[in-house]
Structure formats: structure tokens, C-alpha cells
C-alpha positions as CSV (number, residue, x, y, z in Angstrom):
1,M,23.3,108.2,88.6
2,S,26.6,108.9,90.3
3,S,30.1,108.7,89.0
4,G,30.2,105.2,90.7
5,L,28.3,104.0,87.7
6,F,31.5,104.2,85.6
7,S,34.2,101.5,85.8
8,D,37.7,102.3,87.1
9,D,39.0,102.2,83.5
10,F,36.1,104.1,82.0
11,K,36.7,105.7,78.6
12,T,34.8,108.2,76.5
13,T,36.1,106.7,73.3
14,P,34.4,103.9,71.4
15,Y,34.8,100.3,72.7
16,W,35.9,99.3,69.2
17,W,39.0,101.5,69.5
18,D,40.4,99.3,72.3
19,R,41.0,96.5,69.8
20,S,41.5,98.7,66.7
21,P,43.1,102.0,67.6
22,L,42.8,104.7,65.0
23,L,45.9,104.8,62.8
24,E,47.8,108.1,62.7
25,E,50.4,107.1,60.0
26,C,48.2,107.4,57.0
27,D,49.6,110.8,56.2
28,V,51.0,111.4,52.7
29,A,52.6,114.3,50.9
30,L,49.9,116.1,48.9
31,P,50.3,115.5,45.2
32,A,49.9,118.4,42.8
33,A,47.1,116.6,41.1
34,C,45.0,113.4,41.2
35,D,42.3,111.9,39.2
36,V,39.8,111.8,42.1
37,A,39.8,113.5,45.5
38,V,37.6,111.8,48.1
39,V,36.5,113.9,51.0
40,G,36.1,111.6,54.0
41,S,37.7,108.3,55.1
42,G,34.7,106.4,56.4
43,Y,32.9,103.5,54.8
44,T,31.6,105.5,51.9
45,G,34.9,107.2,51.1
46,L,37.0,104.1,51.4
47,H,34.7,101.9,49.3
48,A,34.5,104.5,46.6
49,A,38.3,105.0,46.7
50,L,38.9,101.2,46.5
51,E,36.6,100.8,43.5
52,M,38.2,103.7,41.7
53,A,41.8,102.7,42.4
54,R,41.1,99.2,41.2
55,G,39.7,100.8,38.1
56,G,43.0,102.5,37.4
57,R,42.5,106.0,38.8
58,R,44.9,107.9,41.1
59,V,42.8,108.5,44.2
60,L,43.5,110.8,47.1
61,V,41.4,110.5,50.3
62,L,41.4,113.7,52.4
63,E,40.4,113.4,56.0
64,A,40.0,116.1,58.6
65,Q,40.8,113.8,61.5
66,S,42.4,110.4,61.8
67,A,41.2,107.9,59.3
68,G,37.8,106.5,60.4
69,W,37.4,109.0,63.2
70,G,33.7,109.6,62.4
71,C,30.7,107.3,62.7
72,S,32.3,104.5,60.7
73,S,34.2,103.5,63.9
74,R,31.5,104.7,66.3
75,N,28.4,102.7,65.3
76,G,27.0,99.6,66.8
77,G,28.0,97.2,64.0
78,Q,24.5,96.2,63.0
79,I,23.7,95.4,59.4
80,S,20.2,95.3,57.9
81,T,18.4,95.9,54.6
82,S,18.8,99.6,55.5
83,V,15.6,101.0,53.9
84,K,13.1,102.4,56.4
85,P,10.0,103.4,54.4
86,D,7.8,100.4,53.4
87,F,6.5,99.6,50.0
88,S,3.2,101.4,50.5
89,A,4.9,104.6,51.5
90,L,7.4,104.5,48.8
91,S,4.8,103.7,46.1
92,Q,2.7,106.7,47.1
93,R,5.8,108.9,46.8
94,H,7.5,107.5,43.8
95,G,5.3,104.9,42.0
96,E,5.4,101.1,42.4
97,E,8.3,100.4,40.0
98,T,10.7,102.8,41.7
99,A,9.5,101.7,45.2
100,R,10.3,98.1,44.2
101,R,13.8,99.0,43.0
102,I,14.6,101.0,46.1
103,L,13.6,98.1,48.4
104,E,15.6,95.7,46.2
105,E,18.6,97.9,46.7
106,G,18.3,97.5,50.4
107,V,18.2,93.7,50.1
108,A,21.2,93.9,47.7
109,S,23.2,95.9,50.2
110,L,22.8,93.3,52.9
111,A,23.9,90.4,50.6
112,W,26.7,92.5,49.0
113,I,28.5,93.3,52.3
114,G,28.5,89.7,53.3
115,D,30.0,88.7,50.0
116,F,32.5,91.5,50.1
117,V,33.8,90.5,53.6
118,Q,34.2,86.9,52.6
119,R,35.7,87.7,49.2
120,E,38.3,90.1,50.6
121,G,39.1,87.9,53.6
122,L,38.4,90.7,56.1
123,D,38.8,89.7,59.8
124,C,36.1,91.8,61.3
125,D,33.9,89.3,63.3
126,F,31.2,89.4,60.6
127,R,28.3,87.1,61.6
128,V,24.8,86.5,60.4
129,T,23.2,86.6,63.8
130,G,19.7,87.7,62.8
131,R,17.9,90.7,64.2
132,F,15.1,90.6,66.8
133,H,13.0,93.7,66.1
134,A,11.0,94.2,69.3
135,A,7.6,95.8,69.7
136,H,7.6,98.4,72.5
137,S,3.8,98.1,72.9
138,A,0.9,95.7,72.1
139,K,-0.3,98.1,69.4
140,A,3.2,98.2,67.9
141,F,3.3,94.4,67.7
142,Q,0.0,94.3,65.9
143,A,1.2,97.0,63.5
144,M,4.5,95.2,63.0
145,V,2.8,91.8,62.2
146,A,0.2,93.5,59.9
147,G,3.0,95.3,58.0
148,Y,5.0,92.2,57.6
149,K,2.1,90.1,56.3
150,A,1.2,92.9,53.8
151,K,4.7,93.0,52.3
152,P,4.9,92.2,48.6
153,D,5.7,88.5,47.8
154,W,8.7,89.5,45.6
155,L,10.4,91.3,48.5
156,D,13.1,88.9,49.7
157,T,13.1,89.8,53.4
158,P,12.0,86.6,55.3
159,A,11.1,87.0,58.9
160,R,9.6,85.0,61.7
161,I,6.8,86.3,64.0
162,V,7.7,85.9,67.7
163,P,4.7,86.4,70.1
164,R,5.3,87.7,73.6
165,S,4.8,84.2,75.0
166,E,7.9,83.0,73.1
167,Q,10.0,86.1,73.5
168,H,12.4,84.7,76.1
169,R,13.7,82.3,73.4
170,E,15.1,85.3,71.7
171,L,15.7,87.9,74.5
172,G,15.7,87.5,78.2
173,T,13.3,90.4,79.0
174,D,9.6,91.1,79.6
175,A,9.9,94.7,78.5
176,Y,8.6,94.0,75.0
177,H,5.4,92.7,73.5
178,G,6.9,90.2,70.9
179,G,8.5,91.1,67.7
180,L,10.0,89.8,64.4
181,V,13.2,87.9,63.8
182,F,15.0,88.8,60.5
183,E,17.3,85.8,60.2
184,R,19.6,87.3,57.5
185,H,20.6,90.5,59.4
186,A,24.2,90.5,60.6
187,S,26.8,92.2,62.8
188,L,30.5,93.0,62.7
189,D,33.2,94.9,64.6
190,P,33.1,98.4,63.1
191,G,36.7,99.2,64.1
192,R,38.1,96.0,62.6
193,Y,36.0,96.4,59.5
194,H,37.2,99.9,58.9
195,R,40.8,98.9,59.5
196,G,40.4,96.1,57.0
197,L,39.0,98.6,54.4
198,L,41.8,101.0,55.1
199,E,44.4,98.3,54.4
200,L,42.6,97.2,51.2
201,A,42.5,100.8,50.0
202,R,46.2,101.4,50.7
203,G,47.1,98.1,49.1
204,A,45.2,99.2,45.9
205,G,47.3,102.4,45.8
206,V,44.9,104.9,47.4
207,E,46.7,107.8,49.0
208,I,45.2,108.8,52.3
209,A,46.0,112.3,53.8
210,T,44.8,112.5,57.4
211,K,44.5,115.7,59.5
212,T,43.9,117.4,56.2
213,P,40.5,119.1,56.1
214,V,39.2,120.4,52.7
215,T,38.4,124.1,53.3
216,A,37.3,125.0,49.8
217,L,36.3,123.5,46.4
218,Q,36.4,125.6,43.2
219,R,35.6,124.5,39.7
220,D,38.7,124.6,37.5
221,G,37.8,123.8,33.9
222,D,36.6,120.3,33.8
223,G,37.9,119.6,37.3
224,F,38.3,121.1,40.7
225,E,40.9,123.1,42.7
226,V,40.9,121.6,46.2
227,E,42.1,123.8,49.0
228,T,43.5,122.5,52.3
229,P,45.6,124.0,55.1
230,R,48.5,121.9,53.7
231,G,48.2,123.4,50.2
232,R,46.1,123.2,47.0
233,L,45.8,120.5,44.4
234,K,43.9,119.8,41.3
235,A,41.4,116.9,41.1
236,G,39.6,115.7,38.0
237,K,36.6,114.7,40.0
238,V,35.6,114.9,43.7
239,V,33.5,112.5,45.8
240,L,31.9,114.0,48.9
241,A,31.7,111.3,51.6
242,T,31.1,113.2,54.7
243,N,27.6,112.0,55.7
244,G,26.8,113.1,59.3
245,Y,29.9,115.3,59.4
246,S,29.0,117.4,56.3
247,G,29.8,121.0,56.9
248,P,30.0,124.3,55.0
249,L,32.2,122.8,52.2
250,S,29.0,122.2,50.1
251,P,26.0,124.2,51.3
252,W,23.7,122.3,48.9
253,H,24.5,119.0,50.5
254,R,24.5,120.4,54.0
255,R,20.9,121.6,53.6
256,R,19.8,118.0,52.8
257,V,21.2,116.0,55.6
258,I,20.3,116.3,59.3
259,P,23.2,115.4,61.7
260,I,21.8,113.6,64.7
261,G,23.9,112.4,67.6
262,S,23.6,108.7,68.3
263,Y,24.9,107.6,71.7
264,V,26.4,104.2,72.8
265,I,27.7,102.6,75.9
266,A,29.5,99.3,76.6
267,T,29.1,97.5,79.9
268,E,31.9,96.1,81.9
269,P,32.4,92.3,81.3
270,L,29.4,90.2,82.3
271,P,29.2,86.6,83.7
272,G,28.8,84.1,80.9
273,E,25.6,82.6,82.4
274,L,24.0,86.1,82.6
275,M,24.7,86.8,78.9
276,E,23.3,83.4,77.9
277,R,20.1,84.3,79.8
278,L,19.8,87.8,78.4
279,M,20.8,87.2,74.8
280,P,20.6,83.5,74.2
281,K,20.6,83.7,70.4
282,N,23.2,86.4,70.1
283,R,20.8,88.5,68.0
284,I,21.3,92.1,67.2
285,V,18.3,94.0,68.6
286,S,16.3,97.1,67.7
287,D,12.8,98.2,68.8
288,S,9.8,99.8,67.3
289,R,10.2,103.2,69.1
290,K,10.6,106.2,66.9
291,V,13.4,107.2,69.2
292,V,14.9,103.8,68.8
293,Y,17.2,101.7,71.0
294,Y,19.6,99.3,69.4
295,Y,21.9,96.8,71.1
296,R,23.9,93.6,70.9
297,A,26.5,91.5,72.6
298,S,30.1,92.4,71.9
299,P,31.7,89.9,69.5
300,D,33.3,88.0,72.4
301,R,29.9,88.0,74.2
302,R,31.4,89.5,77.3
303,R,29.6,92.9,77.2
304,I,26.4,94.5,76.0
305,V,26.8,97.4,73.6
306,F,23.7,99.6,73.9
307,G,22.8,102.6,71.8
308,G,20.1,105.2,71.2
309,R,19.3,108.8,71.6
310,V,18.5,109.8,75.2
311,S,18.3,113.6,75.1
312,A,16.5,116.2,72.9
313,G,19.8,118.0,72.3
314,E,23.4,116.9,71.9
315,S,25.0,115.8,75.1
316,D,28.3,114.9,76.6
317,P,28.9,111.1,76.7
318,K,29.4,111.3,80.4
319,V,25.9,112.7,80.7
320,S,24.3,110.4,78.1
321,G,26.0,107.3,79.5
322,P,23.9,107.1,82.7
323,L,20.7,107.8,80.7
324,L,21.5,105.0,78.4
325,H,22.2,102.8,81.4
326,R,18.8,103.6,82.8
327,A,17.2,102.7,79.4
328,M,19.2,99.4,79.3
329,C,18.1,98.5,82.8
330,G,14.5,99.1,81.7
331,V,15.0,96.2,79.3
332,F,17.3,94.1,81.5
333,P,16.7,94.9,85.2
334,E,19.5,92.4,86.1
335,L,22.1,95.0,84.9
336,K,21.3,97.6,87.5
337,A,24.6,97.1,89.3
338,T,26.6,96.7,86.1
339,R,29.0,99.5,85.4
340,I,29.8,101.3,82.2
341,S,33.2,100.9,80.7
342,H,32.8,103.1,77.6
343,S,30.4,105.9,76.6
344,W,30.7,107.6,73.3
345,M,28.7,109.2,70.4
346,G,28.8,109.8,66.7
347,F,26.8,111.8,64.2
348,V,24.5,109.9,61.8
349,A,22.9,111.7,58.9
350,Y,19.1,111.6,58.4
351,T,17.2,112.9,55.4
352,F,13.8,114.4,55.1
353,D,12.4,111.4,53.2
354,S,14.2,108.8,55.4
355,L,16.2,107.5,52.3
356,A,19.8,107.4,51.5
357,H,20.8,109.4,48.3
358,L,23.6,109.3,45.8
359,G,24.3,111.1,42.6
360,E,26.1,114.1,41.2
361,Q,25.5,117.8,41.9
362,D,27.5,120.6,40.3
363,G,30.2,118.1,39.5
364,L,30.4,116.7,43.0
365,Y,29.7,113.0,43.4
366,Y,28.1,112.0,46.7
367,A,26.5,109.2,48.7
368,M,25.0,110.1,52.1
369,G,22.0,110.1,54.4
370,Y,21.9,106.6,55.7
371,C,19.4,107.3,58.4
372,G,21.2,105.2,61.1
373,S,21.7,102.2,58.8
374,G,25.1,103.1,57.4
375,V,27.3,100.0,57.9
376,G,25.7,98.1,55.0
377,M,24.3,100.9,52.9
378,A,27.3,103.3,53.2
379,S,29.6,100.4,52.1
380,Y,27.3,99.5,49.2
381,L,26.6,103.0,47.9
382,G,30.3,103.9,48.3
383,M,31.1,101.1,45.9
384,R,28.3,102.3,43.6
385,I,29.4,105.9,43.5
386,G,32.9,104.6,42.7
387,Q,31.5,102.7,39.8
388,R,29.6,105.8,38.7
389,V,32.8,107.9,38.7
390,L,34.3,105.2,36.5
391,N,31.3,105.6,34.1
392,R,30.3,102.0,34.6
393,P,26.6,101.2,34.0
394,E,26.3,99.1,37.2
395,G,26.9,102.3,39.2
396,A,23.3,103.3,38.6
397,S,21.0,102.9,41.6
398,A,17.3,103.4,42.3
399,L,18.3,105.6,45.2
400,E,19.4,108.4,42.8
401,R,15.8,108.7,41.5
402,P,14.0,110.4,44.4
403,V,14.6,114.2,44.7
404,F,17.1,114.9,47.5
405,Q,14.9,117.1,49.6
406,T,15.5,120.0,51.9
407,R,13.2,122.4,53.8
408,P,12.7,126.2,53.9
409,L,15.0,127.9,56.5
410,Y,17.1,124.8,56.9
411,R,20.8,125.5,56.5
412,G,22.3,122.4,58.2
413,R,21.7,123.2,61.9
414,P,18.7,121.1,63.0
415,W,17.0,123.7,65.2
416,F,13.8,121.6,65.0
417,L,15.4,118.5,66.5
418,P,14.7,119.0,70.2
419,A,10.9,119.5,69.6
420,S,10.8,116.5,67.2
421,V,12.6,114.2,69.6
422,A,10.3,115.3,72.4
423,Y,7.2,114.7,70.3
424,Y,8.3,111.2,69.2
425,R,9.4,110.2,72.7
426,L,5.9,111.1,74.0
427,R,4.3,108.9,71.3
428,D,6.7,106.1,72.3
429,R,5.7,106.4,75.9
430,L,2.0,106.4,75.0
431,G,2.5,103.2,72.9
432,I,1.5,104.9,69.7
433,S,2.9,103.2,66.6
434,G,3.4,104.4,63.1
């Protein structure tokens, strides 16, 4: 791929930032003390801060970059039930009752975010579009259908089986072997959603200090001394909301999340009739690959926003962009001559058990490890961890029950990632499911 693949106005910043540029004016003078310090200004941090501020606490959000600079404004804007392991796998690990409660939390997160957006009047292009989860091989389709038919009756995740012969009603491609449509899954504009959250938090009295990284945390009696380049302050409690950007501030947490780069492109504007042919139902789309691709139409249905991981190691968006374009054209050959207007990346946080986790460790409250499904779950668990800090019983979650695992020799740098990605990509090419 040559540089001619990029449009004349090509950018290496997220497409969402065109409409919702990051705000720089969220800076405040650091107080000498606060009730709660929140480290990180993404969905988790802002939802926690909003909940606590409305509960009467003085809350300070500390952000190393501009507010929302991380993956909260870099994702694809897709919302699902957010729990990857199925009931069988979870039951084997944790017992049937905990497995049931974990899956119910995923369903609750999807319903909750829709209610939240409507209740708060957020203008963020939230739509219940439904998801087409596509099978990348015939074996994957068989496994997908068998897994869906075996799901427990109580699990409220209705879906519709789409055989390959009917696939064009959902997606204008022959690249897949059928799939499932989850009618309740949704989408939004991540930049506008974050902007709305930011305004809600500030309106509730949350103080937000940008360009203020936390460099050290020390226990100080019943609270913490929080150190930043701009000075120190005392906080009664601390919420760690750093997810894929967790660093050395808390080695215990850093050892339990795996930062993985997820890469995204946006195409230049497409003809309306082409978009109608390629994505007639305006679904969000994911596929059954382990190294998954996910994509959708932009909210105005003028572009395709296409994401995934296209290299074993981390890569420059100018390098990943053409690779994603090639993958996109594997699905939609009609887009071969379409240029890229934006190419960017962000770090998501995976965990060793493919589950999000929340809780308290050494006095630090946390919610993280959304495994690529963070729009809904980060919002929901951010709210829950805010309730937990307020000592409200509804802050309890089944996702705090599983042990937050790590592995020997892992210190936060995923040295094993290139080999793992190569292994799973080979399985995907061979059509191996599971």
C-alpha cells in the first residue's frame, strides 16, 4: 500500500475528535485535600466521580493528558453485554450461581447505559442498531449456533440465527458463513458520549485536573498522600481508573491487566447507495476470529469505521492503517479504491480470565480489564465503584468475586503478546473455532 491510500486531509487522530475535540480547559488549582481522588478521566473515572459527587463527596479527577485522551475517545463506539466467557466456562471456574450473576451483570450493563443516556439527555448518537456477529468459517458458524442454542433459558440475550444464504440482508459481503444478530446491542459516538459525561461531572461539582499525572501514592493514616508534578494533596480515598493505561503507580494492578493496542481506521465519505448495499441494517459488526475485527457505519452513515489488531507487536497508525484497509477490503472488495481519512490506536486492557474486575486492594478502589468491551462495562462498573466508595449496598457486583489473576514473571509488559497473536491468527486462517 502506498501513501496514496491516505486522503489529502488524512489524520492520525481519532475520527471522533473532529466533531468533539478534546477540551484543554478542564484544569483546576489542586486543593490541599479532597474526599476522593480519581486517577483517570475516561468512562470509568467520570462515572465513578459523577456518582460520588452526587453523593455529596468532594471529588478530584487527576488526568495525565487531556480529559478523555485514552481509549474512552478512541474506541469504536460499540456496546454489547460485555462478558466474553460463556455459562459453561464460567460455571467450571466459579460455580453455577456466580456464573449466572456474572452474565446477568453483562446484561444489566447494556440496559443501564441506554437508560443512563436517555435519563441524562446525552446527545451522543446512541442507537440500538443490533449487532451482526459473523462467522469467519463454516465450523465457526456451527459452533456459534450450537453455543447459542445451549445458552441457559434465564439468560436474557435474544438473538436471531442468520444462515449464509440470508447474510446479504444484514451485510453486503460473501466473506462470512452466516452469523447471529443480537438485536439489543447498540452504538454511540464515543467522543460525544465522553464530552457529555465530562459536562455532567463538572456540573455535579467534580474538579478535573488535566496534564496532572499521579506519580506516587502513599498511605497516610486512613487516607492517601497523592503526589503530582504540580504538588501534593491528601485524599480520603483513591479510585484507580486507568485500565489499558495502567503504569507503575500500582504494581499490583499493573501485573493483572494486559495492555493491547487496538487499531482503527475511518474511510473517506462513501456514496450513499454503496453504504446501503454494504451495511443495509446499520448494524455494528464483529466476527468470530480470536484476533477479531469490528466495524460499523459512522453515525451519519457516510463512512465505515473499521478496527482490529493487524500486527503481532505495537505499530504506528500509518503502518496499521493500510493493513486494516486490506482486511476491510477482504470483507468489502468494493472499497479497494476507497482512501483512509483517519488512522489511530488506543490501548484496551485484557485480563488473564477474560473478565472485568472491580474491588478494593490495599485501600485503592478500582474497576478495569474490560477486554475490548469497555463502552458499556466501563460506564457501568465506574458507576458501581462510585457506589461502593459511598458504602452503598448496590455497589456490590458479581465481578468482584473471581480472583483477579496474574502470571509468574508478568510485570505489566506483555512480552508474550506477539507469539499469542501469531498463534491465534494462524487458528483463524485455518478456520479453527473455540
